[in-house]
C-alpha positions as CSV (number, residue, x, y, z in Angstrom):
1,M,31.6,16.9,-25.0
2,S,32.3,13.7,-26.9
3,S,34.5,13.5,-29.9
4,F,31.6,12.9,-32.2
5,A,29.6,15.9,-30.8
6,R,28.1,18.0,-33.6
7,S,28.3,21.8,-34.0
8,R,25.0,23.6,-34.0
9,L,23.2,24.2,-37.3
10,S,22.6,27.7,-38.7
11,Y,19.0,28.0,-39.7
12,T,17.4,30.2,-42.2
13,A,13.9,31.5,-41.9
14,S,11.0,29.2,-42.7
15,P,7.3,29.4,-42.4
16,F,7.3,26.8,-39.6
17,E,9.7,28.8,-37.3
18,A,7.4,31.1,-35.3
19,L,9.2,30.7,-32.1
20,R,12.6,31.9,-33.2
21,N,15.3,32.0,-30.6
22,D,18.9,32.9,-31.4
23,H,20.3,30.7,-28.7
24,S,18.0,27.6,-29.2
25,H,16.4,26.0,-32.1
26,M,13.0,25.6,-30.4
27,T,11.0,26.0,-33.6
28,K,7.2,25.8,-33.6
29,R,7.2,22.6,-35.6
30,A,9.7,21.0,-33.2
31,I,7.5,21.9,-30.2
32,I,4.3,20.6,-31.9
33,L,6.0,17.4,-33.0
34,G,7.4,16.8,-29.5
35,L,4.1,17.3,-27.8
36,L,2.3,15.1,-30.4
37,C,4.9,12.4,-29.8
38,A,4.4,12.8,-26.0
39,A,0.6,12.5,-26.5
40,F,0.9,9.5,-28.7
41,I,3.1,7.6,-26.2
42,A,0.8,8.5,-23.3
43,G,-2.3,7.4,-25.1
44,F,-1.0,4.4,-26.9
45,C,1.2,2.7,-24.3
46,Y,-1.5,0.9,-22.3
47,F,-3.3,-0.2,-25.4
48,H,-0.1,-1.6,-26.9
49,D,1.1,-3.3,-23.7
50,C,-2.1,-4.8,-22.3
51,V,-4.6,-5.0,-25.1
52,I,-2.5,-5.8,-28.2
53,N,0.0,-7.8,-26.2
54,P,-1.8,-9.1,-23.0
55,G,0.6,-10.9,-20.8
56,A,3.5,-10.6,-23.2
57,R,7.0,-9.2,-22.6
58,I,6.8,-6.7,-25.4
59,R,6.5,-3.2,-23.9
60,L,6.4,0.2,-25.5
61,V,8.7,1.6,-22.7
62,P,10.6,-1.5,-21.4
63,H,13.4,0.5,-19.8
64,L,15.2,3.9,-19.8
65,M,16.2,3.6,-23.4
66,P,12.9,3.0,-25.1
67,H,13.1,1.7,-28.7
68,I,10.1,3.7,-29.8
69,V,11.9,7.0,-29.2
70,Y,15.3,6.1,-30.6
71,G,13.9,4.0,-33.4
72,A,11.7,6.9,-34.4
73,L,14.8,9.2,-34.3
74,L,16.6,6.9,-36.8
75,F,13.5,6.9,-39.0
76,A,13.4,10.7,-38.9
77,V,17.0,11.1,-39.8
78,L,17.1,8.4,-42.5
79,G,13.6,8.7,-43.8
80,I,11.7,11.8,-42.9
81,N,14.5,14.3,-43.5
82,P,15.3,13.1,-47.0
83,L,11.6,13.2,-47.8
84,L,11.3,16.8,-46.5
85,K,14.4,17.9,-48.4
86,H,14.2,16.2,-51.7
87,V,10.5,15.5,-52.3
88,L,8.6,18.3,-50.4
89,K,11.4,20.8,-50.8
90,W,11.0,21.8,-47.2
91,K,13.7,22.5,-44.7
92,P,14.7,19.2,-43.0
93,L,14.5,18.8,-39.2
94,G,17.7,20.2,-37.7
95,A,19.7,18.8,-34.8
96,G,18.1,21.2,-32.3
97,E,14.6,20.4,-33.5
98,L,15.1,16.6,-33.3
99,A,16.8,17.0,-29.9
100,L,13.7,18.8,-28.6
101,V,11.4,16.2,-30.0
102,V,13.4,13.4,-28.5
103,A,13.5,15.2,-25.1
104,L,9.7,15.7,-24.9
105,A,9.1,12.1,-26.1
106,L,11.5,10.7,-23.5
107,V,9.8,12.6,-20.6
108,A,6.4,11.3,-21.8
109,C,7.8,7.7,-21.6
110,S,7.9,8.0,-17.8
111,V,4.2,8.6,-17.5
112,P,2.1,5.6,-18.9
113,F,4.1,2.7,-17.5
114,Y,5.4,1.7,-14.1
115,G,7.0,5.1,-13.5
116,M,3.6,6.6,-12.8
117,V,0.2,5.7,-14.3
118,H,0.2,2.0,-15.0
119,C,-0.4,0.9,-11.4
120,W,-2.2,4.0,-10.4
121,P,-5.9,3.2,-11.1
122,S,-5.6,-0.4,-9.8
123,A,-4.0,0.9,-6.6
124,L,-7.1,3.0,-6.0
125,M,-9.8,0.5,-7.0
126,L,-8.6,-3.1,-6.6
127,P,-8.3,-2.9,-2.7
128,H,-12.2,-2.8,-2.7
129,H,-12.2,-6.0,-4.7
130,Y,-9.6,-7.8,-2.6
131,E,-11.4,-6.9,0.6
132,R,-14.5,-8.8,-0.7
133,V,-12.4,-12.0,-1.3
134,S,-9.9,-11.7,1.6
135,P,-11.3,-12.9,4.9
136,G,-8.1,-11.8,6.6
137,W,-8.6,-8.2,5.4
138,Q,-12.2,-8.2,6.6
139,R,-11.2,-9.6,10.0
140,E,-8.5,-7.1,10.5
141,G,-10.4,-4.2,9.0
142,V,-7.2,-3.0,7.1
143,L,-9.1,-1.3,4.3
144,Q,-10.4,1.3,6.8
145,L,-6.8,2.3,7.5
146,A,-6.6,4.0,4.2
147,P,-7.9,7.5,4.0
148,K,-11.0,7.8,1.8
149,A,-9.3,10.4,-0.3
150,M,-6.8,7.8,-1.4
151,L,-9.3,5.2,-2.7
152,A,-11.8,5.2,-5.5
153,D,-15.4,5.9,-4.4
154,V,-17.6,2.9,-5.1
155,S,-20.4,3.9,-2.8
156,K,-22.7,5.3,-5.5
157,D,-22.7,2.4,-7.9
158,E,-20.6,-0.5,-6.8
159,T,-21.7,-2.8,-9.6
160,T,-20.5,-0.6,-12.4
161,A,-17.6,1.1,-10.6
162,L,-16.0,-2.0,-9.0
163,T,-17.4,-5.1,-10.6
164,G,-17.3,-3.6,-14.0
165,Y,-13.7,-2.6,-13.4
166,V,-12.7,-6.2,-12.4
167,T,-14.7,-8.1,-15.1
168,G,-14.9,-5.5,-17.9
169,L,-17.8,-3.5,-19.5
170,S,-17.3,-4.6,-23.1
171,V,-19.7,-7.0,-24.6
172,G,-18.3,-9.5,-27.1
173,S,-16.3,-7.6,-29.7
174,D,-18.0,-4.3,-28.9
175,H,-15.9,-2.0,-26.8
176,A,-17.4,0.0,-23.9
177,A,-18.5,3.5,-24.7
178,I,-16.7,6.3,-23.0
179,T,-19.9,7.3,-21.3
180,D,-20.2,3.8,-19.8
181,I,-17.2,4.5,-17.6
182,P,-18.1,5.6,-14.1
183,W,-15.8,8.6,-14.1
184,S,-17.4,10.0,-10.9
185,A,-15.9,7.2,-8.9
186,W,-12.4,8.6,-9.7
187,L,-13.1,12.3,-9.0
188,R,-12.5,12.3,-5.3
189,P,-9.2,10.4,-5.2
190,M,-7.8,12.2,-8.2
191,L,-8.2,15.5,-6.4
192,F,-5.7,14.2,-4.0
193,W,-3.4,12.1,-6.2
194,V,-2.9,14.4,-9.1
195,P,-1.5,17.3,-7.0
196,L,0.6,14.8,-5.0
197,V,2.2,13.3,-8.0
198,L,2.6,16.6,-9.9
199,S,4.3,18.2,-6.9
200,I,7.1,15.6,-6.6
201,T,7.4,15.3,-10.3
202,I,7.8,19.0,-11.0
203,A,10.2,19.2,-8.0
204,C,12.4,16.6,-9.6
205,I,12.3,18.3,-13.0
206,A,13.5,21.5,-11.3
207,L,16.1,19.6,-9.4
208,S,17.3,18.1,-12.7
209,V,18.1,21.6,-14.0
210,V,20.3,22.3,-10.9
211,I,22.2,19.0,-11.0
212,H,22.7,19.2,-14.7
213,R,25.1,22.1,-14.3
214,Q,27.1,20.1,-11.8
215,W,27.0,16.7,-13.5
216,A,27.4,17.8,-17.2
217,H,29.7,20.8,-16.8
218,H,31.6,20.5,-13.5
219,E,32.0,16.7,-13.2
220,Q,31.6,16.1,-16.9
221,L,29.7,12.8,-16.5
222,P,29.7,10.8,-19.8
223,Y,25.9,10.5,-20.4
224,P,26.4,7.5,-22.8
225,I,22.9,7.3,-24.1
226,S,22.8,11.0,-24.7
227,Q,26.1,10.8,-26.6
228,F,24.6,8.1,-28.8
229,T,21.5,10.2,-29.4
230,H,23.6,13.2,-30.3
231,A,25.7,11.2,-32.7
232,L,22.6,10.4,-34.8
233,L,21.6,14.0,-35.2
234,P,22.4,15.9,-38.4
235,G,25.3,18.3,-38.2
236,D,27.7,20.3,-40.3
237,G,30.4,17.7,-40.3
238,P,30.5,14.1,-41.6
239,S,27.7,12.0,-40.3
240,V,28.4,8.9,-38.4
241,L,25.5,7.3,-40.2
242,R,27.6,7.2,-43.4
243,S,30.5,5.5,-41.7
244,R,31.3,2.1,-43.1
245,G,31.8,0.7,-39.5
246,F,28.4,2.0,-38.5
247,I,26.6,0.6,-41.5
248,I,28.2,-2.9,-41.1
249,A,27.6,-3.1,-37.3
250,A,24.0,-1.7,-37.5
251,T,23.1,-4.0,-40.4
252,A,24.6,-7.1,-38.8
253,V,22.8,-6.5,-35.4
254,F,19.5,-5.7,-37.2
255,A,19.8,-8.8,-39.3
256,I,20.4,-11.1,-36.3
257,H,17.4,-9.8,-34.5
258,M,15.2,-10.0,-37.6
259,V,16.2,-13.7,-38.1
260,N,15.3,-14.4,-34.5
261,Y,12.0,-12.5,-34.8
262,A,11.1,-14.4,-37.9
263,H,11.9,-17.6,-36.1
264,A,9.5,-16.6,-33.4
265,W,6.8,-16.5,-36.0
266,W,7.9,-19.5,-38.1
267,P,10.0,-21.8,-35.9
268,Q,9.5,-24.8,-38.2
269,Y,11.2,-23.1,-41.1
270,L,14.1,-21.0,-39.6
271,I,17.0,-21.5,-37.3
272,P,17.6,-18.8,-34.7
273,I,20.9,-17.2,-34.0
274,K,21.5,-17.9,-30.4
275,L,22.3,-14.8,-28.2
276,R,21.7,-16.6,-24.9
277,L,24.4,-18.7,-23.5
278,D,24.0,-21.7,-21.2
279,L,26.5,-21.6,-18.4
280,S,24.7,-24.0,-16.1
281,P,27.6,-26.5,-16.0
282,A,29.5,-23.8,-14.0
283,L,27.2,-24.7,-11.1
284,K,29.6,-27.6,-10.4
285,L,32.3,-25.1,-9.7
286,V,30.3,-22.4,-8.0
287,P,27.1,-23.9,-6.6
288,E,26.8,-20.8,-4.4
289,L,25.5,-18.8,-7.3
290,L,22.3,-20.7,-7.3
291,S,21.7,-20.6,-3.6
292,G,22.5,-16.9,-3.8
293,D,19.6,-16.2,-6.2
294,G,22.0,-15.9,-9.2
295,R,20.2,-18.2,-11.6
296,S,20.0,-15.5,-14.3
297,L,23.8,-15.3,-14.3
298,L,23.9,-18.8,-15.6
299,Y,22.0,-17.9,-18.8
300,P,23.4,-14.6,-19.9
301,R,22.3,-12.9,-23.1
302,V,24.3,-10.8,-25.5
303,I,22.7,-7.3,-25.5
304,F,24.4,-5.3,-28.3
305,A,23.1,-2.0,-27.0
306,V,24.8,-2.5,-23.6
307,I,28.1,-3.5,-25.3
308,G,27.9,-0.3,-27.4
309,I,27.0,1.9,-24.5
310,T,29.9,0.5,-22.4
311,Y,32.3,2.0,-24.9
312,F,31.4,5.5,-23.8
313,F,32.0,5.6,-20.1
314,A,34.9,4.7,-17.7
315,S,36.2,1.2,-17.8
316,D,36.2,0.9,-14.0
317,V,32.5,1.5,-14.1
318,S,31.7,-1.2,-16.7
319,F,34.0,-3.6,-14.9
320,S,32.2,-2.9,-11.6
321,L,28.8,-3.5,-13.2
322,A,30.0,-6.7,-14.7
323,I,31.4,-8.3,-11.5
324,A,29.0,-6.9,-8.9
325,P,26.1,-9.3,-9.6
326,V,28.5,-12.3,-9.6
327,F,30.1,-11.2,-6.3
328,M,26.8,-10.3,-4.7
329,C,25.2,-13.6,-5.5
330,Y,28.3,-15.6,-4.6
331,V,28.5,-13.9,-1.2
332,C,24.8,-14.4,-0.6
333,G,25.2,-18.1,-1.5
334,V,28.2,-18.5,0.9
335,L,26.3,-16.9,3.7
336,T,23.3,-19.1,3.0
337,G,25.5,-22.1,3.3
338,Y,26.3,-21.0,6.8
339,G,22.7,-20.5,7.7
340,L,22.7,-16.7,7.3
341,S,20.3,-16.1,4.4
342,V,20.6,-12.6,3.1
343,T,17.7,-13.2,0.7
344,K,15.3,-14.4,3.3
345,G,11.9,-12.7,3.2
346,F,9.8,-10.8,0.7
347,S,11.9,-8.9,-1.9
348,L,10.2,-5.5,-0.9
349,F,9.8,-6.1,2.8
350,H,11.7,-7.8,5.7
351,N,14.6,-8.5,3.4
352,S,18.2,-7.5,4.3
353,K,18.8,-6.6,0.6
354,V,16.3,-3.8,0.9
355,F,18.4,-2.2,3.6
356,L,21.7,-2.9,1.8
357,Y,20.3,-1.1,-1.2
358,F,19.0,1.8,0.9
359,G,22.4,2.2,2.5
360,G,24.1,2.1,-0.8
361,Y,21.8,4.7,-2.3
362,L,22.3,6.9,0.7
363,G,26.1,6.7,0.4
364,I,26.0,7.6,-3.3
365,F,23.6,10.5,-2.7
366,L,25.7,11.9,0.2
367,M,28.9,11.8,-1.9
368,S,27.2,13.3,-4.9
369,V,26.0,16.2,-2.7
370,Y,29.5,16.4,-1.3
371,T,31.2,16.7,-4.7
372,G,28.7,19.4,-5.8
373,R,28.5,21.1,-2.4
374,H,29.9,24.4,-3.6
375,L,27.3,24.8,-6.4
376,Y,24.4,23.4,-4.5
377,G,25.2,25.5,-1.4
378,N,25.4,28.7,-3.3
379,V,22.3,28.1,-5.3
380,L,20.4,27.1,-2.2
381,R,21.4,30.3,-0.4
382,R,20.5,32.5,-3.3
383,S,17.1,30.7,-3.6
384,L,16.4,31.6,0.0
385,G,17.3,35.2,-0.5
386,M,20.7,34.9,1.3
387,Q,24.1,36.0,0.1
388,S,26.4,33.5,-1.6
389,S,30.1,33.5,-2.4
390,E,29.6,34.0,-6.1
391,D,26.8,35.0,-8.5
392,Q,24.6,32.3,-9.8
393,D,22.6,31.8,-12.9
394,P,19.0,33.0,-12.2
395,A,17.7,29.9,-13.9
396,L,19.4,27.7,-11.3
397,V,18.1,29.9,-8.5
398,W,14.5,29.7,-9.7
399,A,14.8,26.0,-10.3
400,M,15.9,25.5,-6.7
401,R,13.0,27.5,-5.5
402,I,10.6,25.4,-7.6
403,F,12.2,22.3,-6.3
404,L,11.8,23.4,-2.7
405,A,8.2,24.4,-3.2
406,G,7.3,21.2,-4.9
407,A,9.0,19.0,-2.2
408,A,7.3,21.1,0.5
409,L,3.9,20.7,-1.2
410,F,4.4,16.9,-1.5
411,C,5.3,16.7,2.2
412,L,2.3,18.8,3.2
413,L,-0.1,16.7,1.2
414,L,1.2,13.6,2.9
415,M,0.6,15.2,6.2
416,I,-2.9,16.3,5.2
417,V,-3.9,12.8,4.3
418,G,-2.8,11.6,7.8
419,L,0.9,10.8,7.8
420,D,2.9,12.2,10.8
421,W,5.2,15.0,9.8
422,P,8.5,13.1,10.6
423,F,7.4,10.3,8.4
424,A,6.2,12.7,5.7
425,L,9.7,14.4,5.7
426,F,11.4,11.0,5.6
427,Y,9.2,9.9,2.7
428,T,9.9,13.0,0.8
429,G,13.6,12.8,1.4
430,V,13.8,9.1,0.4
431,S,11.8,9.8,-2.8
432,I,14.2,12.5,-3.9
433,L,17.2,10.3,-2.9
434,V,16.0,7.4,-5.0
435,F,15.2,9.5,-8.1
436,T,18.5,11.4,-7.9
437,V,20.7,8.3,-7.5
438,I,19.0,6.5,-10.4
439,S,19.4,9.7,-12.5
440,R,23.1,9.7,-11.7
441,S,23.3,6.1,-12.6
442,I,21.9,6.7,-16.1
443,A,24.1,9.7,-16.5
444,E,27.3,7.9,-15.4
445,T,26.7,4.4,-16.8
446,G,23.9,4.3,-19.3
447,G,22.6,1.3,-17.4
448,F,19.0,1.6,-18.6
449,Y,17.5,-1.5,-16.9
450,I,17.2,-0.9,-13.1
451,G,15.4,-3.1,-10.6
452,T,16.2,-2.0,-7.1
453,W,13.3,-1.0,-5.0
454,I,13.3,1.1,-1.8
455,L,10.0,1.7,-0.2
456,P,10.1,4.2,2.7
457,G,7.4,2.3,4.6
458,S,9.3,-0.9,4.4
459,V,12.5,0.8,5.5
460,L,10.9,2.5,8.5
461,W,9.3,-0.7,9.6
462,G,12.6,-2.5,9.6
463,L,14.7,0.4,11.2
464,L,12.1,1.5,13.8
465,G,9.9,-1.5,14.3
466,G,6.2,-2.0,13.7
467,R,5.1,-0.3,17.0
468,A,6.8,2.9,16.1
469,V,5.4,3.0,12.6
470,G,1.9,1.8,13.1
471,P,-0.5,0.1,10.6
472,R,-2.1,3.3,9.3
473,S,1.2,5.1,8.5
474,L,2.4,1.9,6.8
475,V,-0.7,1.7,4.6
476,I,-0.4,5.4,3.6
477,M,3.3,5.2,2.7
478,V,3.0,1.9,0.7
479,M,-0.1,3.2,-1.2
480,V,1.9,6.3,-2.2
481,S,4.9,4.1,-3.1
482,I,2.8,2.0,-5.6
483,I,2.3,5.2,-7.7
484,V,5.5,7.1,-6.9
485,L,8.3,4.6,-6.2
486,V,7.2,1.1,-7.4
487,G,8.8,1.7,-10.8
488,P,12.0,3.8,-10.1
489,G,13.6,2.5,-13.3
490,W,10.9,4.3,-15.3
491,A,10.6,7.4,-13.1
492,P,10.4,10.9,-14.8
493,M,13.7,12.3,-13.4
494,P,16.1,9.9,-15.2
495,F,14.3,10.6,-18.5
496,V,14.5,14.4,-17.8
497,V,18.2,14.2,-17.0
498,Q,18.9,12.5,-20.3
499,S,16.6,15.1,-22.1
500,L,18.5,18.1,-20.7
501,K,21.8,16.7,-21.7
502,I,20.7,16.1,-25.2
503,A,19.3,19.6,-25.4
504,D,22.5,21.0,-24.0
505,M,24.7,19.2,-26.5
506,T,22.7,20.7,-29.4
507,G,22.7,24.2,-28.1
508,L,19.2,24.3,-26.7
509,R,18.6,26.3,-23.6
510,V,18.3,23.9,-20.6
511,R,15.8,26.2,-18.8
512,K,13.4,26.3,-21.7
513,T,13.8,22.6,-22.4
514,A,12.9,21.8,-18.8
515,I,9.8,24.0,-19.0
516,W,8.6,22.2,-22.2
517,C,9.5,18.9,-20.5
518,G,7.1,19.8,-17.7
519,I,4.4,20.8,-20.2
520,A,4.8,17.5,-22.1
521,L,4.6,15.6,-18.8
522,V,1.4,17.3,-17.7
523,L,-0.1,16.6,-21.2
524,A,1.0,13.0,-21.0
525,M,-0.6,12.6,-17.6
526,A,-3.9,14.2,-18.8
527,I,-4.0,11.6,-21.6
528,A,-2.6,8.5,-19.9
529,I,-4.8,8.5,-16.8
530,P,-8.2,8.4,-18.5
531,A,-6.8,6.1,-21.3
532,T,-5.6,3.6,-18.7
533,I,-8.9,3.7,-16.8
534,Y,-10.9,3.3,-20.0
535,W,-9.0,0.2,-21.2
536,Q,-9.1,-1.4,-17.8
537,Y,-12.9,-1.0,-17.7
538,D,-13.2,-2.1,-21.3
539,G,-11.6,-5.5,-20.9
540,G,-11.5,-5.9,-17.2
541,V,-8.4,-5.1,-15.1
542,M,-7.9,-8.8,-14.3
543,R,-7.4,-9.5,-18.0
544,T,-5.8,-6.4,-19.4
545,A,-3.5,-5.1,-16.6
546,S,0.0,-6.5,-16.0
547,G,0.6,-8.8,-13.1
548,W,2.5,-6.1,-11.3
549,A,-0.5,-3.7,-11.5
550,R,-2.8,-6.4,-10.2
551,Y,-0.4,-7.5,-7.4
552,T,0.8,-4.2,-6.0
553,P,-2.6,-3.0,-4.7
554,R,-2.4,-5.9,-2.2
555,L,0.9,-4.7,-0.7
556,P,-0.3,-2.0,1.7
557,F,-3.0,-4.1,3.2
558,D,-1.3,-7.5,3.2
559,Q,1.6,-6.0,5.1
560,A,-0.8,-4.1,7.4
561,V,-2.4,-7.5,8.3
562,V,1.1,-8.9,9.1
563,M,1.9,-5.8,11.3
564,Q,-1.4,-5.8,13.1
565,Q,-1.2,-9.5,13.9
566,Q,2.3,-9.2,15.2
567,L,1.5,-6.2,17.3
568,A,-1.8,-7.8,18.6
569,A,0.2,-10.9,19.6
570,Q,2.5,-8.6,21.6
571,G,-0.3,-6.6,23.1
572,L,1.0,-3.4,21.4
573,L,-1.6,-2.7,18.7
574,D,-3.5,0.0,20.6
575,S,-0.4,1.9,21.6
576,A,1.0,1.7,18.0
577,S,-2.3,3.1,16.6
578,E,-2.6,5.9,19.2
579,T,1.0,7.2,19.2
580,H,1.8,10.2,17.0
581,G,4.7,12.6,16.2
582,W,7.9,12.4,18.2
583,A,6.2,10.1,20.7
584,R,6.8,7.3,18.2
585,L,10.5,7.4,19.1
586,S,9.6,6.0,22.5
587,Q,8.1,2.9,20.8
588,L,11.3,1.9,18.9
589,A,11.9,-1.8,18.3
590,P,14.6,-1.8,15.6
591,S,15.9,-4.9,13.9
592,P,19.7,-5.3,14.4
593,T,20.0,-7.3,11.2
594,F,18.4,-4.6,9.1
595,W,20.4,-1.9,10.8
596,A,23.6,-3.9,10.1
597,A,22.7,-4.3,6.4
598,F,21.9,-0.6,6.2
599,G,25.1,0.4,7.9
600,I,27.2,-1.9,5.7
601,G,25.7,-0.5,2.5
602,T,26.2,3.1,3.6
603,V,29.8,2.6,4.8
604,L,30.9,0.6,1.8
605,S,29.4,2.9,-0.8
606,V,31.0,6.0,0.9
607,L,34.3,4.2,1.3
608,I,34.4,3.0,-2.3
609,Y,33.5,6.6,-3.4
610,V,36.3,8.1,-1.3
611,C,38.8,5.5,-2.6
612,R,37.8,6.3,-6.2
613,L,38.3,10.0,-5.6
614,R,41.7,9.5,-4.0
615,F,43.3,6.6,-5.8
616,P,43.4,6.6,-9.7
617,W,44.0,2.9,-9.8
618,W,40.9,2.0,-7.7
619,P,38.9,-0.5,-9.8
620,I,35.4,-0.4,-8.2
621,H,32.7,2.3,-8.6
622,P,30.0,2.9,-6.0
623,I,27.3,3.0,-8.6
624,V,27.2,-0.8,-8.3
625,F,24.9,-0.3,-5.3
626,V,22.1,0.7,-7.7
627,F,22.4,-2.7,-9.4
628,L,24.1,-5.3,-7.1
629,G,22.6,-8.7,-7.5
630,T,19.1,-7.9,-8.9
631,H,17.6,-9.8,-11.8
632,Q,18.1,-6.8,-14.0
633,A,21.7,-6.5,-13.1
634,Q,22.3,-10.1,-13.8
635,R,20.8,-9.7,-17.3
636,L,23.1,-6.8,-18.1
637,A,26.3,-8.1,-16.4
638,F,27.6,-10.3,-19.2
639,S,27.2,-7.6,-21.9
640,F,28.9,-5.1,-19.6
641,L,31.8,-7.5,-19.3
642,L,32.0,-8.0,-23.1
643,G,31.9,-4.2,-23.6
644,W,34.6,-3.7,-21.0
645,A,36.8,-6.4,-22.6
646,I,36.4,-4.9,-26.1
647,K,37.1,-1.4,-25.0
648,T,40.1,-2.4,-22.9
649,G,41.6,-4.5,-25.7
650,I,41.1,-1.7,-28.3
651,Y,42.6,1.0,-26.1
652,R,45.5,-1.2,-25.0
653,Y,46.6,-2.6,-28.3
654,G,45.4,0.2,-30.7
655,G,45.7,3.3,-28.6
656,A,43.6,6.4,-28.7
657,R,43.5,6.5,-32.5
658,L,41.9,3.1,-32.9
659,Y,39.6,3.9,-30.0
660,Q,38.2,6.9,-31.9
661,S,38.0,5.0,-35.1
662,A,35.9,2.2,-33.5
663,K,33.3,4.6,-32.1
664,P,31.0,4.4,-35.2
665,V,31.0,0.6,-34.9
666,M,29.8,0.8,-31.3
667,I,27.2,3.4,-32.2
668,G,26.1,1.0,-35.0
669,L,25.6,-1.8,-32.4
670,I,23.3,0.4,-30.4
671,A,21.4,1.7,-33.5
672,G,21.0,-1.8,-35.0
673,E,19.4,-3.1,-31.8
674,V,17.2,0.0,-31.4
675,A,16.0,-0.3,-34.9
676,A,15.3,-4.0,-34.5
677,G,13.4,-3.3,-31.3
678,T,10.9,-1.1,-33.2
679,V,10.0,-3.9,-35.7
680,P,8.0,-6.1,-33.3
681,M,6.0,-3.1,-32.1
682,V,5.1,-1.9,-35.6
683,F,4.5,-5.4,-37.0
684,G,2.5,-6.4,-33.9
685,V,0.2,-3.5,-34.2
686,L,-0.4,-4.2,-37.9
687,Y,-1.0,-7.9,-37.2
688,Y,-3.5,-7.0,-34.4
689,A,-5.3,-4.5,-36.6
690,I,-5.7,-7.1,-39.4
691,T,-6.4,-10.3,-37.4
692,G,-7.6,-9.1,-34.0
693,D,-5.2,-11.6,-32.4
694,P,-2.2,-10.8,-30.3
695,P,1.2,-11.0,-32.1
696,V,3.9,-13.4,-31.2
697,N,5.9,-12.6,-28.1
698,Y,9.4,-11.4,-28.8
699,S,11.7,-9.4,-26.5
700,L,15.3,-8.2,-27.1
701,L,16.1,-8.0,-23.4
702,L,14.2,-10.4,-21.2
């Protein structure tokens, strides 16, 4: 546990604490507050992002460290608790109570945005619209490749269900009534999609309980964001919030952002404080960065939260995250100069980077399993009723059983809808792999902005060839990916992993926290799905949805057109459509380039992991394969470098004592930026409520 970890509070009885537990502070009011926060985030997110701020970069859940949660925590500690204590004479919210509220709110953040629901309705309905306006789709008949259970039913009233969805049902300033929404069009697909999404999500929550024991207690991963959260919670000792270093740092960062936010509203009166640098003259020295798709590296932005987070994990990790995007883009640029374009092709399909990422993810996953093989093996054996070398916590055993059952149900549902069982197994495995690796990344680095995509359909197409995969299997896998894997940086599992660590640090029972996280997630889904459908019908999905939600429904069928045309030109379309099961292996036509990229990624990540385990001086961490040269990694790289330089300098010239003394300053940097991030949200909502116009666009990160 970190040096600023707080001891647990001793509570006295209060009228609010009906759910007393001597080992956890899961009071009734904490559970109610947590569920209310989860419901609010789920119901308000789409309205905030797409109605109040249409087309803007302001998001309620922009990444894995949402300002709305951590800003609310600061407000609770600094505002609500003093009000409860000194004005209402009630017992203030304790560390355990606030930890539970934060945990449930974090889990809910995974639901309404890209991690789950945001692209969900459009993926089911918009293919009907795109078929009407796409002659290529009509000619190839690709919409018929999708099982009916996966698409919205527009057969009863196409005008309202489909046209109303595209253009909107509201008239002037009058919003559509709830009864105007053709809910019956969504009943059939939801009977398939809701169990599918819940099965993999609950499986990942259960898996989080198992890996928490390994990561938090055996490997003692740093969990930087959870450390920051715990530092803000009230405790018996001195509070970091009263530290002079914290106050100065938080106030300075908050003031900088408020000046810049005010400038966004009144540019003619105020001068902004520049946080973005212009390094474009460096192109004369390294033109390869531009040809290697590294434009964002030339315009880095100082992100104070990243600098602060960097202080709480290993220096080799932060150094790796700082140089990886530069190295990756430079190498890609050099190869491009020799006519070997690594970035050639679509970013999600037919691109060597996709397979490099997949290999890197696989290597990290395999080594993570290897380091925890003793615990995982024993828990797995006990969960299957077999003997193990040592006794295991029953909570871990039951969590493993729930994980296996959820993963099996997910795989079974994929098979029921028409996916061959080898592909269903592969898809299930890749989904778990992606969620686990991103969760490990947030636990080990705190890198909260992740933009690597691995779609199983794309991977199989490249590794096996179009004839072996077939258009129908491709459509099914990519449709599932739009909802399950298209936003891995907002997936439930990374949020759950953070929540369990926060709970553990404050003395809450991990098992019970996971159960309440599951309840909060189901509640958030029940609210977010109808809320998203309503607002899309109200204003029209083409006006209110994000560009990603409008674009991704084209992916399965655009790629199916490409595959069918390629196979038809080779005279292989019939055999690809008629082959099933293991017989597909006889149709292999793998791409040597993609296999090479996949092999390089796997070997390098495993090799780097082994070197880090064996050589203390080894400077590179394999977690870089989660980021590499993506746009998101380029945005964070400069701040990781600043954080690494500050931490290294403090430790080298001031020693451990100065390092500990500087921690409140770093926490203040994070807190100041988090607090500043909540202001555009609150002010924007008030401005919209008063004027009916969207507020000014201002983002701390993009």
